[in-house]
C-alpha positions as CSV (number, residue, x, y, z in Angstrom):
1,X,72.8,151.9,94.4
2,X,75.7,149.4,94.4
3,X,78.1,149.4,91.5
4,X,78.4,146.4,89.1
5,X,81.8,145.6,90.7
6,X,80.3,145.6,94.2
7,X,77.5,143.3,93.0
8,X,80.0,141.0,91.4
9,X,82.0,140.7,94.5
10,X,78.9,140.1,96.6
11,X,77.7,137.3,94.3
12,X,81.2,135.8,94.2
13,X,81.3,135.8,98.0
14,X,77.9,134.1,98.2
15,X,79.0,131.4,95.7
16,X,82.1,130.7,97.7
17,X,80.1,130.4,100.9
18,X,77.6,128.1,99.3
19,X,80.3,125.9,97.9
20,X,82.0,125.7,101.4
21,X,78.6,124.7,102.9
22,X,78.0,122.1,100.3
23,X,81.4,120.6,100.8
24,X,81.0,120.4,104.6
25,X,77.6,118.7,104.2
26,X,79.1,116.2,101.7
27,X,81.9,115.4,104.1
28,X,79.5,114.9,107.0
29,X,77.3,112.6,104.9
30,X,80.3,110.6,103.8
31,X,81.5,110.1,107.4
32,X,78.0,109.0,108.5
33,X,77.9,106.5,105.7
34,X,81.2,104.9,106.6
35,X,80.6,104.8,110.3
36,X,80.5,102.5,112.1
37,X,82.9,100.2,110.3
38,X,81.4,99.1,107.0
39,X,77.7,99.0,107.4
40,X,76.0,95.9,106.0
41,X,73.2,98.0,104.5
42,X,75.7,99.9,102.3
43,X,77.1,96.7,100.7
44,X,76.2,96.9,97.0
45,X,78.4,94.1,95.8
46,X,76.9,90.6,95.5
47,X,78.2,87.8,97.7
48,X,81.3,86.2,96.3
49,X,80.3,82.6,95.3
50,X,83.6,81.9,93.6
51,X,84.4,79.3,96.2
52,X,81.3,77.2,95.4
53,X,81.9,77.7,91.6
54,X,85.5,76.5,91.7
55,X,84.5,72.9,91.1
56,X,85.7,71.8,94.6
57,X,82.9,71.3,97.1
58,X,83.4,73.1,100.3
59,X,83.7,71.1,103.5
60,X,80.6,72.3,105.3
61,X,80.2,72.2,109.1
62,X,77.3,73.1,111.4
63,X,77.6,73.1,115.2
64,X,75.7,74.5,118.1
65,X,77.9,77.1,119.8
66,X,77.8,75.5,123.2
67,X,74.9,73.1,123.0
68,X,72.2,75.5,124.1
69,X,70.0,75.8,121.1
70,X,66.9,74.5,122.9
71,X,67.3,76.5,126.1
72,X,64.5,78.9,126.9
73,X,65.0,82.6,125.9
74,X,64.9,85.4,128.4
75,X,66.9,88.4,129.5
76,X,69.8,87.2,131.7
77,X,70.0,88.4,135.2
78,X,72.9,90.4,136.8
79,X,74.2,91.9,133.6
80,X,73.2,95.1,131.9
81,X,73.7,95.4,128.1
82,X,74.9,99.0,127.8
83,X,73.8,100.8,124.7
84,X,77.0,103.0,124.8
85,X,79.1,99.8,124.1
86,X,77.6,99.8,120.6
87,X,77.5,101.9,117.4
88,X,73.8,102.3,118.0
89,X,74.2,104.8,120.8
90,X,73.0,107.8,118.9
91,X,69.4,109.2,119.1
92,X,69.0,108.5,115.4
93,X,69.9,104.8,115.8
94,X,66.8,103.6,117.6
95,X,66.0,100.9,115.0
96,X,69.5,99.5,115.1
97,X,69.4,99.4,119.0
98,X,66.0,97.7,119.1
99,X,67.4,95.0,116.7
100,X,70.4,94.5,119.0
101,X,68.2,94.3,122.1
102,X,65.9,91.8,120.4
103,X,68.9,89.3,120.4
104,X,69.6,89.6,124.1
105,X,68.7,86.5,126.0
106,X,68.2,84.3,122.9
107,X,70.1,81.1,122.4
108,X,73.1,81.6,120.2
109,X,72.3,80.3,116.7
110,X,74.4,77.5,115.1
111,X,77.4,78.3,113.0
112,X,77.3,77.2,109.4
113,X,80.9,77.5,108.1
114,X,83.3,76.1,105.5
115,X,86.6,75.8,107.4
116,X,88.6,77.1,110.3
117,X,91.9,78.9,110.2
118,X,94.9,78.4,112.6
119,X,95.1,74.6,112.0
120,X,95.6,72.8,115.3
121,X,93.7,75.4,117.3
122,X,90.6,74.9,115.1
123,X,87.4,74.3,117.0
124,X,86.7,70.7,116.3
125,X,83.8,69.9,118.5
126,X,80.9,71.9,119.9
127,X,81.8,70.6,123.3
128,X,85.1,72.5,123.3
129,X,83.1,75.7,124.0
130,X,80.8,74.2,126.7
131,X,80.8,76.4,129.8
132,X,82.9,79.1,128.1
133,X,82.1,82.8,127.6
134,X,82.4,83.3,123.8
135,X,83.2,86.5,122.0
136,X,82.4,86.3,118.3
137,X,84.1,88.6,115.9
138,X,82.1,89.0,112.6
139,X,84.6,90.5,110.2
140,X,85.5,90.7,106.5
141,X,88.7,90.6,104.5
142,X,87.7,93.8,102.6
143,X,86.8,95.7,105.8
144,X,89.5,98.2,107.0
145,X,88.1,98.7,110.5
146,X,87.9,94.9,110.9
147,X,91.5,94.4,110.2
148,X,92.5,97.4,112.3
149,X,90.7,95.9,115.3
150,X,92.5,92.5,115.1
151,X,95.3,93.5,117.5
152,X,92.8,94.8,120.0
153,X,90.8,91.6,119.7
154,X,94.0,89.5,120.1
155,X,94.6,91.4,123.4
156,X,91.1,90.6,124.6
157,X,91.6,86.9,123.9
158,X,94.9,86.9,125.8
159,X,93.7,89.0,128.7
160,X,90.7,86.8,129.5
161,X,91.9,83.4,128.4
162,X,92.5,82.2,132.0
163,X,88.9,83.2,132.9
164,X,87.2,80.9,130.5
165,X,86.7,83.4,127.7
166,X,87.1,82.2,124.1
167,X,87.3,84.5,121.0
168,X,86.3,83.1,117.6
169,X,85.9,84.9,114.2
170,X,83.4,84.4,111.5
171,X,84.5,85.8,108.1
172,X,82.0,87.4,105.7
173,X,81.4,85.2,102.7
174,X,82.4,87.9,100.2
175,X,86.2,87.8,100.1
176,X,86.5,84.8,102.5
177,X,88.7,83.0,100.0
178,X,91.4,85.4,101.4
179,X,90.5,84.7,105.0
180,X,93.6,82.7,106.0
181,X,96.0,84.9,104.1
182,X,94.5,88.1,105.7
183,X,94.4,86.5,109.2
184,X,98.1,85.6,108.9
185,X,99.1,89.0,107.5
186,X,97.4,90.8,110.4
187,X,98.6,88.3,113.0
188,X,95.1,87.1,114.1
189,X,95.7,84.8,117.1
190,X,92.1,83.4,117.4
191,X,90.5,80.9,115.1
192,X,88.2,82.1,112.3
193,X,85.7,80.4,110.1
194,X,84.5,81.2,106.6
195,X,80.8,81.9,106.6
196,X,78.6,80.0,104.0
197,X,76.4,82.4,102.1
198,X,76.5,84.7,105.1
199,X,74.1,82.3,106.9
200,X,75.8,82.8,110.2
201,X,76.0,86.6,110.1
202,X,72.4,86.8,109.1
203,X,71.4,84.5,112.0
204,X,73.2,86.9,114.4
205,X,71.7,90.0,112.8
206,X,75.0,91.6,111.7
207,X,74.4,95.2,110.9
208,X,78.0,96.5,110.4
209,X,81.6,95.2,110.2
210,X,83.2,94.4,112.6
211,X,80.3,93.2,114.6
212,X,81.0,91.6,118.0
213,X,78.6,89.3,119.9
214,X,79.0,88.2,123.5
215,X,77.6,84.8,124.5
216,X,77.5,83.5,128.1
217,X,78.4,80.1,129.5
218,X,74.8,78.9,129.0
219,X,74.8,79.7,125.3
220,X,72.7,82.9,125.5
221,X,73.5,86.1,123.7
222,X,74.2,88.8,126.3
223,X,75.3,91.7,124.0
224,X,75.5,92.3,120.2
225,X,76.9,95.0,117.9
226,X,79.7,95.8,120.3
227,X,82.4,98.3,119.2
228,X,86.0,97.2,119.5
229,X,86.8,99.8,122.2
230,X,84.1,98.4,124.4
231,X,85.0,94.7,124.3
232,X,87.1,94.6,127.5
233,X,84.4,96.5,129.5
234,X,81.6,94.2,128.2
235,X,83.5,91.0,128.9
236,X,84.6,92.2,132.4
237,X,81.0,93.2,133.2
238,X,79.7,89.7,132.3
239,X,82.5,88.1,134.5
240,X,81.6,90.5,137.3
241,X,77.9,89.5,137.0
242,X,78.8,85.9,137.5
243,X,80.3,86.7,140.9
244,X,77.0,88.3,142.1
245,X,74.2,86.2,143.6
246,X,71.6,85.6,140.9
């Protein structure tokens, strides 16, 4: 029969092991909650309406991305939207992946935004994107992964500029009063607009931040929910598909 001291050591050892297991589970759950980026579903704070409540009406704009809102939907040919390019690559992300695939081939929804950053490089007319491949960066001023991805997105804009690729940002309504300040601090080199009541992000089915959408020259969504480290591959794949007979 074990002594009282042996039983005490045994119980103490079990408690330590249980505590270590509980800590590991908590860390795992926390990592899943925060990945990828900042998930839209985890946002508990209400949308910041301080801009609309300031007494100064916002200059509202609405434009069709490249004039293709009435084009027929359908999966584009010659290009394969690879699930591995997204944060929905896991076996437990089937619902997220199905939502992304549902966007493929659809006409890109209109933007409803308040203003553009970068002054003279602001997109003034819908026709300025006609015939361009457009990469849309849905980001937020409060999102660490969004800000960390800006240099990489800048590089994409520069790498593919001479191939007719345009990068634009749409800033989440909450915290968008700091959009220009944040863009300047992180040296964002592509124009970004302030979303109005998250109308644009909702239209594009944004699930997490940052959330990238790739639109072809005909105004159809080719890929959505792209991860920052997959942008170059996705854009190049779309360019390669244009060179193949349709």
